[in-house]
C-alpha positions as CSV (number, residue, x, y, z in Angstrom):
1,M,5.3,-7.7,48.9
2,S,8.3,-5.3,48.8
3,K,8.2,-2.0,46.8
4,R,10.9,-3.3,44.6
5,I,9.0,-6.4,43.6
6,R,5.7,-4.3,43.0
7,H,7.8,-2.0,40.8
8,L,9.2,-4.9,38.8
9,N,5.6,-6.4,38.4
10,R,4.4,-3.0,37.1
11,L,7.2,-3.0,34.5
12,R,6.5,-6.4,33.4
13,A,2.8,-5.6,33.0
14,A,3.7,-2.4,31.1
15,V,5.7,-4.6,28.6
16,L,3.5,-7.6,28.4
17,L,0.0,-6.2,28.1
18,P,0.8,-4.3,24.9
19,V,2.3,-7.3,23.4
20,L,-0.7,-9.3,24.4
21,G,-2.9,-6.8,22.7
22,L,-0.9,-7.1,19.6
23,L,-1.1,-10.8,19.5
24,L,-4.9,-10.6,20.1
25,S,-5.3,-8.0,17.3
26,G,-3.5,-10.6,15.1
27,C,-5.9,-13.2,16.0
28,A,-8.8,-10.9,15.2
29,A,-7.3,-10.2,11.8
30,S,-7.2,-14.0,10.9
31,R,-10.5,-14.8,12.3
32,A,-12.3,-14.5,8.9
33,V,-10.0,-17.1,7.4
34,P,-7.2,-19.3,8.8
35,A,-3.8,-17.6,8.8
36,G,-1.6,-18.8,6.0
37,E,2.0,-19.4,6.1
38,L,4.4,-16.7,7.0
39,L,5.6,-14.7,4.0
40,N,9.3,-13.9,4.1
41,V,10.7,-11.0,2.2
42,E,14.0,-11.6,0.5
43,Q,16.1,-8.5,0.3
44,M,17.0,-7.7,-3.3
45,G,18.9,-4.5,-2.6
46,L,19.1,-1.4,-0.5
47,L,17.6,1.8,-1.8
48,D,19.5,5.0,-2.4
49,A,19.0,7.8,0.1
50,S,17.2,9.9,-2.6
51,I,14.2,7.4,-2.4
52,S,14.3,6.6,1.3
53,E,10.6,7.5,1.6
54,T,9.6,5.1,-1.1
55,S,5.7,4.9,-1.1
56,G,4.7,3.4,-4.4
57,L,5.7,0.6,-6.7
58,A,4.8,-0.7,-10.1
59,F,6.4,-2.7,-12.9
60,G,6.3,-1.8,-16.5
61,R,8.5,-1.3,-19.5
62,D,11.0,-4.0,-18.0
63,A,11.7,-2.1,-14.9
64,F,10.4,-1.2,-11.4
65,W,9.1,2.4,-10.8
66,T,8.8,4.0,-7.4
67,H,8.4,7.6,-5.9
68,N,8.7,9.1,-2.5
69,D,6.0,9.9,-0.1
70,S,6.4,13.6,0.5
71,G,9.2,16.2,0.7
72,D,10.3,15.3,-2.8
73,G,9.3,17.1,-6.1
74,P,6.9,15.5,-8.6
75,S,9.4,12.7,-9.6
76,I,9.4,9.0,-10.4
77,Y,12.4,6.7,-10.3
78,R,13.1,3.7,-12.5
79,L,14.8,0.9,-10.5
80,A,16.8,-2.1,-11.5
81,S,15.9,-5.4,-9.9
82,N,18.6,-4.9,-7.2
83,G,17.0,-1.5,-6.2
84,E,19.5,0.6,-8.1
85,V,18.1,3.8,-9.4
86,V,18.7,4.0,-13.1
87,Q,16.7,7.0,-14.1
88,S,14.7,9.8,-12.5
89,V,11.9,11.6,-14.3
90,E,9.9,14.7,-13.5
91,L,6.2,15.0,-14.2
92,R,5.3,18.2,-16.0
93,D,2.4,20.2,-14.7
94,A,2.2,17.9,-11.5
95,V,2.2,18.7,-7.8
96,S,3.5,16.2,-5.1
97,L,1.3,16.9,-1.9
98,D,1.1,13.4,-0.5
99,W,2.1,10.8,-3.1
100,E,1.2,7.2,-1.9
101,E,0.6,4.7,-4.6
102,M,1.4,3.6,-8.2
103,A,-0.6,1.3,-10.6
104,A,0.1,0.1,-14.1
105,S,-2.0,-0.8,-17.1
106,D,-0.8,-1.9,-20.5
107,S,-0.8,1.7,-21.8
108,N,-0.2,3.9,-18.6
109,L,1.5,4.3,-15.4
110,Y,-0.6,6.0,-12.8
111,V,0.7,8.0,-9.8
112,F,-1.8,8.7,-6.9
113,D,-1.7,11.8,-4.8
114,C,-4.3,10.7,-2.4
115,G,-2.8,10.5,1.2
116,N,-5.2,12.1,3.8
117,N,-3.9,11.1,7.3
118,I,-5.2,14.4,8.8
119,G,-8.5,13.9,7.2
120,H,-9.2,17.4,5.9
121,R,-8.6,16.6,2.2
122,E,-11.6,16.4,-0.1
123,W,-10.3,16.0,-3.7
124,M,-7.4,13.7,-4.5
125,Q,-5.5,13.4,-7.7
126,V,-4.2,10.7,-10.0
127,Y,-1.5,11.5,-12.7
128,A,-1.6,9.3,-15.8
129,L,1.6,8.9,-17.7
130,S,1.7,7.2,-21.1
131,W,4.4,4.3,-21.2
132,S,5.2,5.6,-24.8
133,D,6.3,8.9,-23.2
134,L,8.5,7.3,-20.8
135,G,11.8,7.3,-22.7
136,P,15.3,8.2,-21.8
137,G,14.3,11.9,-21.2
138,Q,14.1,13.5,-17.7
139,Q,10.6,15.0,-18.1
140,V,7.3,13.5,-19.0
141,P,3.8,14.9,-19.7
142,S,1.0,13.8,-17.4
143,R,-2.9,13.8,-17.5
144,L,-4.9,14.8,-14.4
145,L,-7.7,12.7,-12.9
146,E,-9.4,14.0,-9.8
147,F,-11.8,12.1,-7.4
148,R,-13.4,12.3,-4.0
149,F,-15.1,10.0,-1.7
150,A,-18.8,11.1,-1.9
151,D,-19.9,9.1,1.1
152,A,-17.0,10.0,3.4
153,E,-18.2,10.7,6.9
154,R,-17.3,13.7,8.9
155,V,-13.7,13.8,10.3
156,H,-13.5,14.5,14.1
157,A,-9.8,14.0,14.6
158,A,-6.6,13.3,12.7
159,Y,-5.6,9.6,12.5
160,E,-9.0,8.7,13.9
161,H,-11.1,8.6,10.8
162,D,-11.8,6.3,7.8
163,N,-11.2,8.6,4.9
164,D,-7.4,8.1,4.2
165,C,-6.3,6.4,1.0
166,E,-3.0,4.8,0.2
167,A,-3.9,1.9,-1.9
168,A,-4.9,1.5,-5.6
169,T,-4.5,-1.0,-8.5
170,W,-5.6,-1.5,-12.1
171,V,-8.3,-4.3,-12.6
172,D,-10.0,-5.1,-15.9
173,G,-10.0,-1.5,-17.1
174,E,-10.8,0.1,-13.8
175,I,-8.8,1.7,-11.1
176,W,-9.6,0.2,-7.7
177,L,-9.1,2.4,-4.7
178,F,-8.9,1.1,-1.0
179,T,-9.2,3.3,2.0
180,K,-6.9,3.2,5.0
181,N,-9.4,3.3,7.8
182,W,-7.8,4.5,11.1
183,S,-11.0,4.1,13.1
184,D,-12.9,0.9,12.2
185,L,-9.7,-0.9,10.7
186,N,-11.7,-2.0,7.7
187,T,-11.1,-1.0,4.1
188,R,-13.5,0.3,1.5
189,L,-13.4,-0.4,-2.2
190,Y,-14.0,2.4,-4.7
191,R,-13.9,2.2,-8.5
192,L,-12.4,5.0,-10.6
193,D,-13.1,5.3,-14.5
194,P,-9.7,6.2,-15.9
195,N,-11.3,7.4,-19.1
196,A,-14.0,9.7,-17.7
197,E,-13.8,13.5,-18.3
198,G,-13.9,15.9,-15.3
199,R,-13.9,15.2,-11.6
200,Q,-15.4,12.1,-10.2
201,A,-17.5,11.6,-7.0
202,L,-17.2,8.0,-5.9
203,F,-19.3,5.9,-3.7
204,S,-18.0,2.7,-2.0
205,E,-19.1,-0.7,-3.2
206,Q,-17.9,-3.0,-0.6
207,S,-16.1,-3.0,2.8
208,F,-13.6,-5.6,4.0
209,P,-12.7,-6.4,7.7
210,V,-9.0,-6.4,7.2
211,N,-8.4,-5.4,10.9
212,G,-5.5,-3.1,10.0
213,L,-4.3,-0.1,7.9
214,I,-4.0,-0.8,4.2
215,T,-1.1,0.9,2.6
216,A,-0.8,-0.7,-0.8
217,A,-2.6,-3.0,-3.4
218,D,-1.9,-4.7,-6.6
219,Y,-3.8,-7.2,-8.8
220,D,-2.2,-10.0,-10.7
221,Q,-4.2,-10.5,-14.0
222,Q,-2.7,-13.9,-14.8
223,T,-3.6,-15.5,-11.5
224,E,-6.6,-13.2,-10.8
225,T,-5.3,-12.5,-7.3
226,L,-5.5,-9.3,-5.5
227,A,-2.9,-8.5,-2.8
228,L,-3.6,-5.9,0.1
229,L,-0.5,-4.8,2.1
230,G,-1.1,-3.3,5.5
231,Y,0.0,-3.3,9.1
232,T,-1.7,-3.5,12.6
233,K,-2.5,-0.3,14.4
234,S,-0.2,-0.5,17.2
235,R,1.9,2.1,19.0
236,L,4.3,-0.5,20.3
237,S,5.2,-2.3,17.2
238,P,3.0,-2.2,14.0
239,R,3.2,-5.6,12.4
240,P,3.0,-6.0,8.5
241,F,0.5,-8.4,6.8
242,I,-0.8,-9.2,3.4
243,W,-4.3,-10.3,2.5
244,M,-4.6,-12.4,-0.8
245,L,-8.1,-12.3,-2.5
246,P,-9.2,-14.1,-5.5
247,V,-11.1,-12.0,-8.1
248,E,-13.9,-13.5,-10.1
249,S,-15.7,-11.5,-12.9
250,S,-14.1,-8.3,-11.7
251,E,-15.3,-8.9,-8.0
252,P,-13.1,-9.6,-5.0
253,V,-14.2,-12.7,-3.3
254,W,-13.6,-12.1,0.4
255,S,-15.0,-15.4,1.6
256,D,-11.9,-17.0,0.0
257,A,-9.4,-14.4,1.3
258,R,-6.2,-15.6,3.0
259,F,-4.2,-13.7,5.7
260,H,-0.4,-13.8,6.0
261,W,2.0,-12.1,8.4
262,V,5.1,-10.7,6.7
263,S,8.7,-11.0,8.0
264,P,10.8,-9.1,8.6
265,A,9.2,-6.1,10.3
266,G,9.4,-2.7,8.7
267,Q,7.5,0.1,7.3
268,W,6.4,-1.7,4.1
269,E,4.7,0.8,2.0
270,A,4.4,-0.5,-1.6
271,I,3.8,-3.7,-3.5
272,T,3.5,-5.1,-7.0
273,W,3.2,-8.4,-8.8
274,H,6.0,-9.4,-11.2
275,Q,6.4,-12.8,-12.9
276,G,4.1,-14.4,-10.3
277,D,6.0,-13.1,-7.3
278,L,5.3,-10.1,-5.0
279,W,7.9,-7.3,-4.9
280,L,7.8,-4.8,-2.1
281,T,9.6,-1.6,-0.9
282,R,10.2,-0.7,2.7
283,E,10.5,3.1,3.8
284,S,13.5,4.0,5.9
285,S,12.3,4.1,9.6
286,L,13.4,3.1,13.2
287,L,12.7,-0.4,12.0
288,G,15.4,-0.5,9.4
289,Q,16.8,0.9,6.1
290,A,14.9,1.3,3.0
291,W,15.1,-1.7,0.5
292,L,13.5,-3.5,-2.4
293,G,12.4,-7.0,-1.6
294,R,10.6,-10.2,-3.0
295,I,8.3,-12.7,-1.7
296,R,8.3,-15.9,-3.8
297,I,4.8,-16.8,-4.6
298,S,5.3,-18.5,-8.0
299,G,5.3,-22.3,-7.7
300,N,3.2,-22.1,-4.5
301,D,0.1,-24.4,-5.1
302,S,-2.0,-22.2,-2.8
303,Y,-2.3,-19.4,-5.4
């Protein structure tokens, strides 16, 4: 065999082996339940450069709300359904260290400063904003909640631990938090009391084999369905996915979970339910521009 042929074979192997690994990881992710149909995200509008690092998404007061990941001040942005920024609001007495998520209840909007990629962070913060305070003004008061994972294991290396957190949602009077596990690729569920005084030390109640990195969550009260957004851990090309879980008596039913790949590819960071459909935001990256998108779920008999 000539040197040129051997060189070409090595190049083919270098390309194909990572792709094969990605496909196998996808099979592992869907082994718990059969993979459902591919979920296609419809582009509703490009996002302004001021929110190109969109990392959280919620719906309330007839509008979508988002915020940036890091590098921005403690501000949230009100969006029209085409992604246009119609208002920016600064949170008084708040700090933006690593904002990752939003959640909404009937009375409050919650902003989560909980990112922990490096793994050295112990206490994480949640800012509660009253919907009644979110008027046309440019500032809003906030109430601080703090929590830590009391059962977190020791961190040995950045991006190789299981104590990161980027996903949270409101469920039946509680805040559910989901970890982003860089090591075992599971996610742990914690429950936070939004009315408790003082700091809260939380212990996980369940762990789910999502086989990926969970970046966002949202619960639809009408259909009692929990959506977990994430992506595969792959240096070549991380692939986005969504797990759909029914919730019964305030308990997620993993045995009935359904796995879906998401298209197109991109750094999908945030998700929220609205009128029976899933809405997502994508952060600007090498995979594409930042935009607001919708996955049509309403009318689908599967959910």
